C-alpha positions as a Python dict, from the first residue, in 0.01 Angstrom:
ca = {
    (1, 'X'): (0, 0, 0),
    (2, 'X'): (-164, 302, -169),
    (3, 'X'): (-182, 271, -546),
    (4, 'X'): (5, 548, -727),
    (5, 'X'): (-12, 454, -1099),
    (6, 'X'): (-343, 427, -1286),
    (7, 'X'): (-404, 343, -1654),
    (8, 'X'): (-562, 618, -1864),
    (9, 'X'): (-896, 439, -1885),
    (10, 'X'): (-919, 461, -1505),
    (11, 'X'): (-841, 831, -1481),
    (12, 'X'): (-1169, 893, -1298),
    (13, 'X'): (-1063, 643, -1031),
    (14, 'X'): (-727, 816, -999),
    (15, 'X'): (-901, 1150, -947),
    (16, 'X'): (-1137, 1006, -686),
    (17, 'X'): (-844, 842, -507),
    (18, 'X'): (-645, 1166, -523),
    (19, 'X'): (-929, 1372, -374),
    (20, 'X'): (-1061, 1127, -115),
    (21, 'X'): (-782, 871, -62),
    (22, 'X'): (-498, 845, 188),
    (23, 'X'): (-301, 1153, 284),
    (24, 'X'): (65, 1190, 377),
    (25, 'X'): (210, 1280, 718),
    (26, 'X'): (149, 1650, 649),
    (27, 'X'): (-219, 1587, 582),
    (28, 'X'): (-165, 1667, 213),
    (29, 'X'): (-318, 1470, -70),
    (30, 'X'): (-82, 1215, -224),
    (31, 'X'): (-3, 1250, -593),
    (32, 'X'): (-134, 1001, -849),
    (33, 'X'): (10, 917, -1191),
    (34, 'X'): (-166, 828, -1514),
    (35, 'X'): (17, 582, -1738),
    (36, 'X'): (-7, 530, -2113),
    (37, 'X'): (-15, 200, -2295),
    (38, 'X'): (363, 168, -2265),
    (39, 'X'): (344, 206, -1888),
    (40, 'X'): (521, 543, -1888),
    (41, 'X'): (359, 838, -1702),
    (42, 'X'): (160, 1078, -1921),
    (43, 'X'): (1, 1296, -1650),
    (44, 'X'): (25, 1367, -1278),
    (45, 'X'): (-226, 1470, -1015),
    (46, 'X'): (-22, 1681, -773),
    (47, 'X'): (-125, 1889, -467),
    (48, 'X'): (-132, 2261, -545),
    (49, 'X'): (127, 2347, -277),
    (50, 'X'): (375, 2093, -415),
    (51, 'X'): (320, 2217, -769),
    (52, 'X'): (379, 2578, -664),
    (53, 'X'): (701, 2483, -482),
    (54, 'X'): (831, 2290, -784),
    (55, 'X'): (743, 2572, -1025),
    (56, 'X'): (912, 2835, -810),
    (57, 'X'): (1224, 2623, -768),
    (58, 'X'): (1244, 2557, -1142),
    (59, 'X'): (1207, 2928, -1220),
    (60, 'X'): (1492, 3012, -981),
    (61, 'X'): (1701, 2742, -1147),
    (62, 'X'): (1639, 2892, -1492),
    (63, 'X'): (1732, 3239, -1372),
    (64, 'X'): (2058, 3109, -1225),
    (65, 'X'): (2164, 2970, -1565),
    (66, 'X'): (2182, 3308, -1736),
    (67, 'X'): (2513, 3478, -1811),
    (68, 'X'): (2415, 3834, -1738),
    (69, 'X'): (2567, 4179, -1770),
    (70, 'X'): (2704, 4329, -1451),
    (71, 'X'): (2427, 4482, -1241),
    (72, 'X'): (2535, 4689, -940),
    (73, 'X'): (2236, 4575, -736),
    (74, 'X'): (2328, 4210, -802),
    (75, 'X'): (2702, 4217, -746),
    (76, 'X'): (2707, 4484, -473),
    (77, 'X'): (2956, 4728, -622),
    (78, 'X'): (3182, 4716, -315),
    (79, 'X'): (3214, 4337, -354),
    (80, 'X'): (2994, 4278, -53),
    (81, 'X'): (2811, 3950, -10),
    (82, 'X'): (2430, 3938, 4),
    (83, 'X'): (2328, 3600, 148),
    (84, 'X'): (1977, 3605, 2),
    (85, 'X'): (2094, 3685, -352),
    (86, 'X'): (2439, 3531, -368),
    (87, 'X'): (2423, 3187, -209),
    (88, 'X'): (2402, 2862, -408),
    (89, 'X'): (2045, 2761, -320),
    (90, 'X'): (1733, 2937, -444),
    (91, 'X'): (1541, 2879, -122),
    (92, 'X'): (1499, 3012, 229),
    (93, 'X'): (1829, 2842, 314),
    (94, 'X'): (1980, 3163, 177),
    (95, 'X'): (1830, 3377, 450),
    (96, 'X'): (2010, 3455, 773),
    (97, 'X'): (1809, 3360, 1086),
    (98, 'X'): (1534, 3606, 1173),
    (99, 'X'): (1485, 3497, 1533),
    (100, 'X'): (1754, 3726, 1685),
    (101, 'X'): (1561, 4026, 1547),
    (102, 'X'): (1222, 3929, 1688),
    (103, 'X'): (1259, 4065, 2039),
    (104, 'X'): (1439, 4392, 1950),
    (105, 'X'): (1182, 4469, 1679),
    (106, 'X'): (891, 4381, 1910),
    (107, 'X'): (1021, 4616, 2180),
    (108, 'X'): (1074, 4891, 1921),
    (109, 'X'): (733, 4852, 1752),
    (110, 'X'): (511, 4755, 2046),
    (111, 'X'): (723, 4829, 2356),
    (112, 'X'): (683, 4473, 2482),
    (113, 'X'): (867, 4140, 2441),
    (114, 'X'): (796, 3928, 2134),
    (115, 'X'): (651, 3645, 2347),
    (116, 'X'): (381, 3878, 2481),
    (117, 'X'): (251, 3978, 2136),
    (118, 'X'): (-62, 3834, 1980),
    (119, 'X'): (-34, 3645, 1652),
    (120, 'X'): (-96, 3955, 1440),
    (121, 'X'): (180, 4143, 1619),
    (122, 'X'): (420, 3853, 1583),
    (123, 'X'): (345, 3830, 1212),
    (124, 'X'): (426, 4198, 1166),
    (125, 'X'): (755, 4151, 1349),
    (126, 'X'): (847, 3844, 1140),
    (127, 'X'): (773, 4030, 817),
    (128, 'X'): (988, 4325, 927),
    (129, 'X'): (1272, 4089, 1022),
    (130, 'X'): (1261, 3913, 684),
    (131, 'X'): (1255, 4246, 497),
    (132, 'X'): (1557, 4363, 696),
    (133, 'X'): (1757, 4049, 622),
    (134, 'X'): (1677, 4064, 251),
    (135, 'X'): (1878, 4387, 244),
    (136, 'X'): (2176, 4262, 445),
    (137, 'X'): (2513, 4309, 277),
    (138, 'X'): (2822, 4166, 443),
    (139, 'X'): (3103, 4411, 369),
    (140, 'X'): (3469, 4302, 344),
    (141, 'X'): (3681, 4326, 656),
    (142, 'X'): (4013, 4509, 678),
    (143, 'X'): (4190, 4243, 470),
    (144, 'X'): (3916, 4214, 211),
    (145, 'X'): (3750, 3899, 346),
    (146, 'X'): (3378, 3825, 338),
    (147, 'X'): (3186, 3511, 440),
    (148, 'X'): (3072, 3314, 137),
    (149, 'X'): (2816, 3034, 156),
    (150, 'X'): (3006, 2753, -16),
    (151, 'X'): (2881, 2415, -135),
    (152, 'X'): (3081, 2172, 80),
    (153, 'X'): (3262, 1893, -103),
    (154, 'X'): (3577, 1828, 99),
    (155, 'X'): (3655, 1467, 188),
    (156, 'X'): (3663, 1533, 562),
    (157, 'X'): (3337, 1729, 574),
    (158, 'X'): (3031, 1559, 727),
    (159, 'X'): (2827, 1516, 411),
    (160, 'X'): (2716, 1757, 142),
    (161, 'X'): (2578, 2095, 245),
    (162, 'X'): (2630, 2469, 252),
    (163, 'X'): (2889, 2613, 490),
    (164, 'X'): (3010, 2964, 559),
    (165, 'X'): (3376, 3010, 465),
    (166, 'X'): (3590, 3323, 461),
    (167, 'X'): (3713, 3429, 119),
    (168, 'X'): (3899, 3735, -6),
    (169, 'X'): (3761, 3969, -271),
    (170, 'X'): (3942, 4015, -601),
    (171, 'X'): (3918, 4272, -878),
    (172, 'X'): (3654, 4056, -1047),
    (173, 'X'): (3308, 4089, -889),
    (174, 'X'): (3187, 3748, -781),
    (175, 'X'): (3527, 3574, -785),
    (176, 'X'): (3706, 3517, -455),
    (177, 'X'): (4024, 3346, -337),
    (178, 'X'): (4051, 3146, -18),
    (179, 'X'): (4292, 2911, 158),
    (180, 'X'): (4201, 2555, 62),
    (181, 'X'): (4485, 2359, 224),
    (182, 'X'): (4820, 2379, 401),
    (183, 'X'): (5110, 2212, 220),
    (184, 'X'): (5485, 2172, 264),
    (185, 'X'): (5540, 2500, 82),
    (186, 'X'): (5283, 2694, 282),
    (187, 'X'): (4920, 2778, 225),
    (188, 'X'): (4743, 2663, -89),
    (189, 'X'): (4489, 2899, -240),
    (190, 'X'): (4181, 2829, -450),
    (191, 'X'): (3942, 3031, -663),
    (192, 'X'): (3576, 3018, -562),
    (193, 'X'): (3268, 3182, -710),
    (194, 'X'): (3019, 3393, -521),
    (195, 'X'): (2761, 3127, -603),
    (196, 'X'): (2958, 2889, -381),
    (197, 'X'): (3160, 2667, -615),
    (198, 'X'): (3535, 2610, -638),
    (199, 'X'): (3682, 2669, -984),
    (200, 'X'): (4036, 2545, -915),
    (201, 'X'): (4293, 2530, -634),
    (202, 'X'): (4661, 2468, -570),
    (203, 'X'): (4818, 2816, -594),
    (204, 'X'): (5090, 2883, -337),
    (205, 'X'): (5038, 3258, -357),
    (206, 'X'): (4725, 3461, -301),
    (207, 'X'): (4845, 3709, -564),
    (208, 'X'): (4886, 3432, -824),
    (209, 'X'): (4535, 3303, -755),
    (210, 'X'): (4400, 3658, -783),
    (211, 'X'): (4584, 3702, -1116),
    (212, 'X'): (4400, 3396, -1249),
    (213, 'X'): (4073, 3554, -1136),
    (214, 'X'): (4157, 3867, -1336),
    (215, 'X'): (4229, 3651, -1641),
    (216, 'X'): (3892, 3479, -1597),
    (217, 'X'): (3727, 3819, -1572),
    (218, 'X'): (3888, 3930, -1897),
    (219, 'X'): (3801, 3608, -2077),
    (220, 'X'): (3440, 3596, -1956),
    (221, 'X'): (3346, 3962, -1912),
    (222, 'X'): (2967, 3914, -1898),
    (223, 'X'): (2961, 3630, -1647),
    (224, 'X'): (2757, 3673, -1331),
    (225, 'X'): (2977, 3467, -1099),
    (226, 'X'): (2746, 3546, -808),
    (227, 'X'): (2460, 3341, -949),
    (228, 'X'): (2587, 3084, -1196),
    (229, 'X'): (2620, 2718, -1109),
    (230, 'X'): (2867, 2483, -1284),
    (231, 'X'): (2607, 2339, -1522),
    (232, 'X'): (2536, 2685, -1666),
    (233, 'X'): (2868, 2723, -1848),
    (234, 'X'): (2877, 2648, -2218),
    (235, 'X'): (3159, 2438, -2368),
    (236, 'X'): (3323, 2758, -2499),
    (237, 'X'): (3314, 2911, -2151),
    (238, 'X'): (3464, 2596, -2006),
    (239, 'X'): (3743, 2609, -2265),
    (240, 'X'): (3815, 2972, -2173),
    (241, 'X'): (3835, 2880, -1803),
    (242, 'X'): (4077, 2596, -1874),
    (243, 'X'): (4288, 2824, -2094),
    (244, 'X'): (4312, 3084, -1816),
    (245, 'X'): (4421, 2819, -1565),
    (246, 'X'): (4681, 2677, -1806),
    (247, 'X'): (4844, 3019, -1845),
    (248, 'X'): (4798, 3142, -1487),
    (249, 'X'): (4907, 2811, -1347),
    (250, 'X'): (4941, 2742, -972),
    (251, 'X'): (5322, 2729, -1024),
    (252, 'X'): (5336, 3068, -1197),
    (253, 'X'): (5257, 3219, -1535),
    (254, 'X'): (5320, 2978, -1820),
    (255, 'X'): (5458, 3202, -2097),
    (256, 'X'): (5415, 2919, -2350),
    (257, 'X'): (5039, 2940, -2315),
    (258, 'X'): (4851, 3229, -2481),
    (259, 'X'): (4606, 3456, -2306),
    (260, 'X'): (4259, 3301, -2306),
    (261, 'X'): (4027, 3412, -2583),
    (262, 'X'): (3769, 3670, -2481),
    (263, 'X'): (3424, 3517, -2492),
    (264, 'X'): (3095, 3701, -2456),
    (265, 'X'): (2808, 3468, -2537),
    (266, 'X'): (2461, 3623, -2538),
    (267, 'X'): (2220, 3560, -2254),
    (268, 'X'): (2010, 3249, -2331),
    (269, 'X'): (1654, 3327, -2432),
    (270, 'X'): (1383, 3249, -2178),
    (271, 'X'): (1307, 2880, -2185),
    (272, 'X'): (1603, 2802, -2411),
    (273, 'X'): (1795, 2497, -2284),
    (274, 'X'): (2156, 2551, -2183),
    (275, 'X'): (2403, 2293, -2313),
    (276, 'X'): (2691, 2296, -2069),
    (277, 'X'): (2974, 2114, -1903),
    (278, 'X'): (3062, 2187, -1541),
    (279, 'X'): (3388, 2379, -1490),
    (280, 'X'): (3400, 2353, -1113),
    (281, 'X'): (3559, 2075, -912),
}
């Protein structure tokens, strides 16, 4: 078996093994670790492509943690849904498939099918298709529904993953309501974020669920619901969310509970860690 961990005094051997040793199934060099006296890693030798992928993913993760002011280009003023910008994952999984555009674009640009193009022509078509899909906005239908890429977590779903689900826009950009179950008293509604996470469910009325969304919008006015993941919310934000749900309860407004306190925390500074507790279920 290929050795991965080397002591510091054998760093030169680790470098030689990294450069000239076994490669993985992709033909890439395999990373090597340097360990200190306590046996814990102190340095890594990592292929450049893997390092770039990790750095890019981490940067996207940091950006998704920020509570930002409303930006029309981010929230699509008409409450439309932009798959590349608004889905839970910061990766190409956000992008709609480009293949259906290849042949129409090839015939438009070169007046021949995509399969008959040389590699340079195909590359131009692929670039054009990607650029087009980066600008796609899915507008609401006649009843205000848009497809939202939701992180699946239902018990009867085949494993974790992202799945398109229809949700209805509300007056709060980035907050949607959707049917989550069918009960004895009719449909049950839940509140989901544009970033794909369910905040709460159990309302028997779409209007009541939407009223809770409006309360959340008032309590957390600077929240970018299109981009934030559950771990990005501070304890104060979590308390405000719980307060809104206690008052705008699935069984109706609870007059004994006060309106949630308005909270507007500043955007975390770049590189500043976010201490948070997840509000979504």
